[in-house]
N, C-alpha and C positions, 0 to 999 in steps of 0.2 A: 212444730210444723205438722206433725201427724194429726193433732187436734184440729188445726185449721182445715186440713184437707177433709177430715171427717165431717166437719160442719158444712163445708161446701156441698159435699155429696148428699148429706141429709137434707139440706135446703133444696137442692134440685129435686129430690124425690118428693118432698112435700109439695113443692110448687107445681110439679108436673101433674100431680093427682087432681089439682083443682083448676087447671088452666082452661080458659075458654077456647073453644074451637069454632070455626077455623081461625088460625093465627094469620095475621097479615104478613105479607112480605115487607121487609124494612130496608130502606136505603138511607144510609147516613153519609152525607157528603160533608167533607171538611176541606176548605181551601187554606192556603198558607200565606200569612202576612197580608190578608185582604182587608182593606178598609171598607166599612159598610157604605161609605159615600160613593163607592164605585158602582153602586146599584141604583138605577133611576127610581125604581119603586120605593126604595128607602128614602131617597131624597125628596120625593113628592110627599111622603108622609111626614118627614121631619122638617124640611125646609120649604115645602110648598112649590117646588119646581124640580124638573128632571135633573138639572145640573147639580154637581157637588158644590160646596163653597169655593172650590178652586176652579171649577169649570166643567167642560163637556165630558160626559161618560156615555157608554153604551152597554145595555144589559137586557136585550129583548127576551131572552129565554128565562132568565131569572125573574124578570118582571111578570111573565106569564105564570111562573110558579108561585110568585107572591100573591097574584090575584086568585089563585086556587085555594089558598089557605090563610094562615095567620102570620103576620110579620111581627117578631119581637124586636122592637127598635132599640132596646137597651139590654143586650145580652153581654154581660161583663165577664171577661176571662179572669181566671184565678191565678194566672202567672203569665206574664207577657213574653214568653219564649216557647218554642215548639215543644221541647221535651217535657217540661213540667206542666204545661197547659194540656197537652194530650194525655199525660199521666193522670191529671185531675179528671179529665173527661172520661177516660176509660175506667177509672176506679170509682168515680162519683165521690171523691174525697178531696178536701182542701189539701194543698201542698203541706201545710203544717200537721196534717193528720195522716198523710201517706209517706212522709219523710222524703219527698221528692221535690227539690227546690231548684235544680239546675239540669245539667246533662248527665247526672249520675246514671250509671248502668244499674238500675234497680232490679230486684228479682223477687220471687215469691216464696223464698224459704223462711223468712222471719214469721213468727206466729202471730204478729199483729196484722198480717196481710189478709185481705179478703178477695174474693174472685172479681174479675173484671166483667164488663158488659158482654163481650163475645163468649166468655166461658159460661156465664149464666144462661145466655140465650141458646148456646149449644146444648147445655143440659136440659133445656126446655124443649128440645127437639128441632132446633133450627140448624140448617146448613149455614156455615159461616164462611165468608169470602172477603178478602181485602185486595183492593187494587190501588196502586200508587203509594203515597206516603201515609203510613199510620204512625209509627215512631213514638209510642208512649214511653219508650225507654224502659220497658218491663221485659225481663228476660227470664229464662231458666238458668239456674246456676248450680254448680256442684264443685266441691273441692277437687282440684286437679283437672276439672273439665272446663272451667271458665264460664263465660256467658254465651248462650246460644238461643236460637229462636224458641219462644215459649209455646208455639203451636196453637195459639188462640184461634187461628183461622184454618179451616179445612183446605181452603184454596188461597194462595197468596202470591200476588205479583207485585213486587216492590219497585218503586220508580228507579232507585239506584241499584239495589242489590240483585234485581232480576232483569230490568230493562237495560239500563245504561251500561252495566258491566258486560252485558252481552251484545253491545254495539247498537242498541236501539235507543237513540236519544238525539239531542241537538248540541247543547254545550253543557258539560257537567264538570263539577269539581269532585275528584275522588281521591281517597287515600291510596298511596302506593306502598305496598308491603314487600319486605324481603322474605325469602323462603316460602313457607306455606301460608303466609298471610294471617296466621292465628297466633302462633307462639313467637313469631319473629317481630322485630321492631319496625315501626312505620318508617319508611324512607322519606316521607313528606307528603305534600298534597300536589296533585296534578290537575291541570285543566285539559279536558278532552273536547275537541271540536269534531262533530260528526257532519259530513257533507252529504248532499243529496245523492251523489253518485256511489256512495257506500264507503269511501275512504275516510280515514280519520287522522287527526293530528294531535299529538300529546306532548306536553312540556310541563315542567315543574313550576308551580307558583311559590313553593317553599320546599327547601331540602333540609332534611334533618341534619343538624350539626354543621351547617355551612351555608354559604351564599349560593343563590341560583347561578347557573352558568350563562355565558354569553349566548349560547344556543337557546336556553330558556327565555332569556330576554328578547331574543329575536322572534321566538314563537309568540310571546305575548304581544309584541309590537305588530306582528302580522295579523293576529286576530283583531286587535284594536282598529287596524287600518281597514281590514276587509268588512267589518261588521259595525262600523261607526260606534265603537264601544266607549261608554262613559264609565270609568272606574272610580272607586272611592278614594281618590288621591288626597283629599283634604282631611281625612280622619285617621285614627290609629288602626282601623280594621282595613288593611290594604287589600286591593284586588277584588273587592266585591263589585259586581257589574250592576250599575244602577240604570243602564239604558243601552240600547243598541238594537240591531235587526237580527232576527233569528236566521241561522244558516239554512234552515229547513222551511219548506212551504207549510201552510196552515194545517194540512192534513197529515203532517209528518213530524210534528213537534213532540216534545216529551209529554205534554198534556194530552195531545191527540192520541198518543200511544196508550196512555192510561185509560182513556175513555174506550178506545178500541178493544183493549183486553177485557174490560167489563162487558162490553157489548158481545164479544165473541163467546164469552163464558155463558151468557144467557142464550145466545143464538144456537149454541151447540148443546142445549140441555139434553141430558140423558145419553150422551155419547162422548167419545173421545175426540179431541181436536188438537191442533198444534198452536202454540203461542207464537208471537211475532218473531221470536228467535229460534223457533223450531222445536221447543220442548213439548212432548206429548202430555196432555192434561185432560182431566175429566170435566165435562160441562156441568151445569147446574143439575142438582138432584131434584127432579120434579116431585119426588115423594115427600119432600120436606119443605116447610116455609123457608124463605131465604132471608138471611141477615147479611147485607152487603155494605161494607165500609169502602167508600170511594174517596181517596185522598189525592186531590189535585195538587200539583206543584206550584201553579201560578198563584199570586204574582211574586213569589219569593225570588230573590236573586239566584241566578242571573236573570235580570229583567230583559227579556228578548222577545218582543212580539214579532210574529211573522210579517214580512213586507206588505202583504195584502191587507192586513189590518192596520199596521203602523202608518201607512200613507194617509189614512183618514184622520189621524190625530196630529200629524206633523204641521198641519195648517192652523191648529187651534192654539190660542194664547191663553195661558192659565194665570190665575192670581197666585203669586208666590206668597206663602204665609209670612206674616210680619215677624221679624226677629231683630232685636237690637242687642248685640253682644254685651255692651256695657250695662244697659238697663236691665236686660233679662237675666243676666248672671249675677247681678250685684247682690241679690238676697238669697241665692240658692245655697244650700249647704254643700260642704266639700264633696260628699258622695255623689250628688247630682251634677256638680261641676265636672267631676271625673267621668260621669256618663256622657255628658256633652262632649268633652274632649275626645272620647273614644269614637263617637258617632257623628261628629259635627260636619255639616255641609254648607254652612253660611258663607264660607270663603269661595265657593264655586262661582263661576261667572253667571251672569243673567241667562245666557244662552244655555249653559249646562243645567241650570235649575229648571228651565223650561223643558229641556229634553228629559230630565228625570221624571217630571210629572207627566209629560206626554206619553212616554214609553210605559210608565206604570199603568196608567188608565187604559192604554192600548192593549197591554198584556192581560188586563182584567177582561177586556172585551173579547180577546181571543179565547180566554178561559170560559167565558159565557157560552161561546159557540160549542165548545166541547161538552160543557155541562148539559146543554140542551140536547145534544145527541144521546148522552148517557141516560138522561131522565126519560126521554121518549122510548128508548129501548127497554128500560125497566117497566114503564107503564104497559108497553106492548106485551111483554112477557106475562105480566099480571093478568092482562085481558085474555090472552090465549089460554091461560091456565085457570081462568075464572077465580082469581084470588084478589082479596082486598090488599091495600098497600098503605104504608106510611112512609113519607119522605121527610127527613129532617136535614136541613141545610144549615150548617154552622158556617157563617160567612166570616172566614178567617179564624185560625187557631189563636189569634190575637190580632191587634190592629197594627198600624204602620204610620210613622211620621214621614211627611213629605216636605219637611222644613219647619214644621211646628217645633218649638223649643230649640230650633237651630240644628236639628238632627234629621238624618234619614235612617231609621232603625225602629226597634221596639225597645224592650227592656226597662222602660220607665214606669212611673206611677201615674202618668198623665192620661187624659182621655184618649189620645191617639196611640197609646200603647195598649190600653185596657178595654176600651168600649167597642163592642162589635154588634152584630145583629144576627138573628136566626129566622128561618122560615120553616114552618111545619105545615105539611099538607097530608090529608087523608082522603082515600077514596070514599070513606064514610064521613060525609060532611056534618053528620050529627055530632061527631067527635071533634072535628076541626072545621069550623065554618069558613066558607070562602069569603075572601075580601075582608078578613079580620085584621086587627092590629092590637098590639099590647104594648103600652108605653112605660110601664113601670119596670124597675130593674129585675132582671133574672140573672142567673149565674151559669157558668159552664158546668158546674157540678150538678145542675138540673138535668142535663142531657141523659145521664145514666139512668136515673129513675124513670124518665120519660120513655126511653127505649125498652126498659124492662117491663114497664106497665103495658106498653104496646104489644109485647110478646106474651102477655097473659100471666105475668109474675105478680103475685100478691105482695105489694109493698108494705102491707101491715104485718107481715111475718117479722117477729122480733129479731130474727137472725139477719135481717137487712137493716138493722138500726145503725149500721156503720155509714150509710149513705148520708152525705151532708146536704144534698139538694132536695128540691121538690119536683114532683112530676109536673110537666107543663100542662098536662090534662087537668090536674088539680088547680094549677094557676088560672087556667082559663075558666073553670067552672066556679072559682071563688072559694074552694075548700082548702087550698094550701095555706100554711101559716104566713102571716104578714111578715115582711122583712123591711127594715128601714135602712139597711146598709148592705154592702157587699165586701168581701174580703179577698186578699191575695198576698202572695209573697214570691220573691224571686231572689236568687243568690248569684246571678250572672252579671258579668261586665263590671259593675260598680260595687259588687259585694252584697251581702244580705240586706234586703229591704222588704218591708211589709206595707200594705196600704189598706185603707178603709174609705169607701166612697159612699156618700149620701146624696140625696137630691140636691142639696145646696153646697156641701163641702167635699173637697178631696183632701184627705190627710194621708201622709206616709212618713215612715221613720226607719232608721237603721234598726234591724231586728237582732243582730248578733255582733259580738265584738271582733270576731275573726274576719279576715279579708275575703275568704273564698268559700269553698264548700265544706260541708260537715265531714269530719274524719274521725278516726279512732281517738285522737288526742283531745279534740274539742267537743265531742258528742255529749250533749247534756250538761256541759260545764257552764257555770256562771249564767244559768238560764234566765235570771231576773235582771241581767245587766242592762237591758234597754229600758227597764223601769226605774233603775236605781242610779245609773251613771249620770254625771253632770249633763244638763240638757244640751250644751253645745256639742257633746260627743255623739248625740243620738241623731243628729242631722234631720231635724223636723222640717216638714214642708206642709203648709196648709194653704188651700186656695178657697176663696169665697166666690162661688160661681155666680152669685147674684150681682156681684160687682166686677168680677174678672172671669168671664166665661172662657177666655182663651188660656187661662192658667199661666199668666206671665208675671204675677206679683205674689211671691211667697210671703204671707203675712204671719207666719208662725211666731216670729219674734216681735211683731208690732205690739205696742202696749194694749191696743184695743182687742187684740186676739190672743194674747199670751196665755191667759187662763183657759181659754177654749182649747188651744193647742195642747196644754197640759192635760186637760180632760180627755181629749182624743188619744193622747199618748197612753194614759192609764187604761182606757177602754180597749184600744187595739192591742196593747202589750199584754193585758190580762188574757185576752182571747187566744192570740196566736202563740203565746209562750206558756200559758197555764191551763188551757182547756183541752187537754189531750194531745199536746205537741209530741211528735215523734221525731227523733233524730237517730239515724241508723248508720252503722258502718257496713256499707254494702259489699265490702270485700270479704265479709264473713257470712256464715249461714244464719245466725240468729243473735246478732249483737246490736242492741238498740237501747235507747232511753226514752221513757214517756214521762212528761211533766203534766201534773194535774193540780197544781196549787190554786188554780182559779176555776175549777170545774163548774160548768154551767154558765160561765160569763158570756158565751156566745148565745145570747137570748134574742137576737135579731131586733132589739129595741135600742133606741138612742137615749131618750129621757135626758137630754142635755138640759142642765139648769138654765132657765130662761134668761137669767141675768148675764150669762156668758155669751149670748148670741147678739152680735151687733145688729141694731135695727136699721 
């Protein structure tokens, strides 16, 4: 651990000495569960019209941002769930190299750890601030101390831990703790409804060790009745809110509060001010360049657009994605059938399916309004202080199904779990030209080197060789290494699964034999299982997008594709299991296993034997 810290500090000192000045202010925006087809500018580039394949969307502020820079139409996430996806973005490392596959509470004590984006930029002289959801699930940790905030950001206003726990919100699901809330056991999860007049109502959705009470059920029923709530009653993840109307007006929602906190931080530069819940806080330090992480909550559940926006979408009719349970599940392996059973929505009524899609896109439109306000405030700050800027908008920490594959969720290896988009804008259009587009695959691990390069950090320093991605600046100017596939892995909901996507094929497989997360008992054990086990145990899935662009026909076991699926199994398994795989016991300081039996197999090339590819 001490060696790792020394390396970080040495790197910072080296980098600062050669950093270009002045450094731009950087705004990194990440939304939660947002599909790229909720953005009209994306749809025009990909589909040739403003509508998504399902129907009407609104995104005027994001459309303007897209016109000012480059849209990366195929930005692929490296794990389709918020914790591991944001962990990969903040670390610049694949899940199989940072040991973060699910909602593990990771920390920075193990000596394989390297610094995150905000740490490196702070060492580079940046003031760091985060507003809303960041949640890379990276903490500080110490024996007897547990997990606590790592302090990556000089200023931090979290959507739940700062705003909602202090009564600034709309509808929130929060943990209820006994005693001091740290050493005591959770009493369950509560749903809190905040009303415009300031009062709130709280009831349990789940009680630890027992059923919810009649009073709890009455509270849920009242909320459902008052706000036209559509809950996830057809799947195993109960009480998720897929639709409804927000109890708050558009200027008083959770996402409006996130934007307001960032705007107030900039508007009060150089002086103290009070947050929305009355805490005294220091405004932006005008003597330093700003690195601001802006994490909006929308359109994550609870999906609750305010009435003023929702009414524009209630009259729209959407195309519900096609799904036939018998046909579409017939060839899925057991692991993916389990994922479907956990997240299924095909049993909803036609009216409920319409509401889920209407309210989702309406919530995205509301978020676009808040994003527009935040971006304009950031640009105004840069103009007043005569500073250059870079804006990177990650459209969704992963994507979201609205009935595709029969589910409303993420967690899968399919397009609507994994494929997102990104927009990059610079005040210096020599770096990022206006009106640009990039249609080849990029990955979420590319965002870390992009942000570091923008801050003046030399990516050629050998102490940064842990970064798995490529700077998007290098991607645009053609100097980045070519990649013919993208990678990812997730251990949530259905168990460990990895994926490899190419332009034509999507392949995925079970990566580990155990059912859930890495722990002290299974860490690093049977590491070659997915390469050596009988094929029927590894739950292969292969889609030929040239014939099946909607990914409804798994051909992994078809005679025509069987050898190709075996080739992909060996390629993906060698990379994610044998090219620097890390598995860590995060309950300890420095307990982990690294597997390197296939070092160098992640060569970014396919080289599929021609005879294996169906014509």
